C-alpha positions as CSV (number, residue, x, y, z in Angstrom):
1,M,-86.1,-99.9,52.0
2,S,-88.5,-101.5,49.1
3,P,-87.4,-101.5,45.7
4,S,-88.8,-98.8,43.4
5,V,-91.5,-99.8,41.0
6,P,-91.9,-97.5,37.9
7,N,-95.3,-95.6,37.4
8,E,-96.4,-96.9,40.8
9,G,-99.6,-95.1,41.7
10,K,-99.8,-93.4,38.4
11,K,-102.3,-94.1,35.6
12,P,-101.0,-96.0,32.9
13,R,-99.8,-94.0,29.8
14,K,-101.8,-94.1,26.4
15,P,-99.7,-95.5,23.6
16,R,-98.9,-92.6,21.5
17,R,-100.2,-92.7,17.8
18,K,-96.9,-93.7,15.9
19,R,-96.1,-91.5,13.1
20,E,-93.3,-92.3,10.6
21,V,-93.1,-88.7,9.2
22,T,-94.2,-85.3,10.8
23,G,-92.7,-83.1,8.4
24,L,-89.9,-82.1,6.3
25,L,-86.9,-79.9,7.4
26,G,-84.6,-78.4,4.9
27,V,-81.2,-76.8,6.0
28,G,-79.1,-74.8,3.7
29,L,-75.5,-74.4,5.1
30,D,-73.9,-72.2,2.1
31,N,-75.1,-68.7,3.2
32,Q,-72.5,-66.1,2.9
33,D,-74.6,-62.9,2.2
34,G,-75.9,-62.5,5.8
35,H,-79.7,-62.9,4.8
36,T,-81.8,-65.2,7.0
37,R,-84.1,-67.3,4.8
38,I,-87.2,-69.0,6.2
39,T,-89.9,-70.5,4.4
40,K,-92.8,-72.4,6.5
41,G,-95.5,-74.5,5.1
42,T,-98.0,-76.8,6.7
43,D,-95.6,-79.9,6.8
44,F,-92.3,-78.4,6.4
45,V,-89.7,-75.6,7.2
46,L,-87.0,-74.6,5.1
47,V,-84.1,-72.6,6.6
48,G,-81.0,-70.9,5.4
49,G,-78.9,-71.4,2.4
50,S,-77.9,-69.0,-0.3
51,A,-80.6,-67.4,-2.5
52,E,-80.0,-70.1,-5.0
53,T,-79.8,-72.9,-2.4
54,H,-83.1,-71.7,-0.8
55,E,-84.9,-71.5,-4.0
56,R,-84.0,-75.0,-4.9
57,M,-85.3,-76.3,-1.5
58,Q,-88.5,-74.4,-2.2
59,D,-88.7,-75.7,-5.8
60,F,-88.2,-79.3,-4.6
61,T,-90.8,-79.0,-1.7
62,I,-93.4,-77.7,-4.0
63,R,-93.0,-80.3,-6.5
64,L,-92.9,-83.0,-3.6
65,T,-96.1,-81.5,-2.1
66,E,-97.8,-81.3,-5.5
67,K,-97.1,-85.0,-6.4
68,L,-98.4,-86.1,-2.8
69,A,-101.5,-83.9,-3.4
70,K,-102.2,-85.8,-6.6
71,K,-102.5,-88.8,-4.3
72,G,-104.7,-87.0,-1.8
73,K,-101.8,-86.8,0.7
74,R,-99.6,-84.4,2.7
75,I,-96.0,-84.9,3.8
76,A,-97.1,-85.9,7.3
77,D,-99.5,-88.6,5.7
78,A,-96.8,-90.3,3.5
79,H,-94.7,-93.2,4.6
80,V,-90.9,-92.8,4.8
81,Q,-90.2,-95.0,1.8
82,E,-92.9,-93.2,-0.3
83,L,-91.1,-89.8,0.4
84,R,-87.7,-91.4,-0.5
85,D,-89.0,-92.7,-3.8
86,L,-90.7,-89.5,-4.7
87,A,-87.5,-87.6,-3.7
88,A,-85.4,-89.9,-5.9
89,E,-87.8,-89.3,-8.8
90,L,-87.5,-85.6,-8.4
91,R,-83.8,-85.6,-8.4
92,D,-83.5,-87.9,-11.3
93,P,-86.6,-87.6,-13.6
94,S,-85.9,-90.2,-16.1
């Protein structure tokens, strides 16, 4: 019995384009009224939460996408650190 060689006889895989961020997922866990809340955008999905929590997630996402748009970017185009910095700025506008 010969040892198995991975991918023997197969075409080599093309390296995938590495992306740091593909989108934003917001999840609200405080829903107690039974409503299903879902908001979808090009680069984000927001699910769940109370009416207030879901609205806050929407507001945050709108402000984030607007700031990125001023730089000519979308969420999927931004680097992780850039998104972190913008998120911190939006939470604490000093």
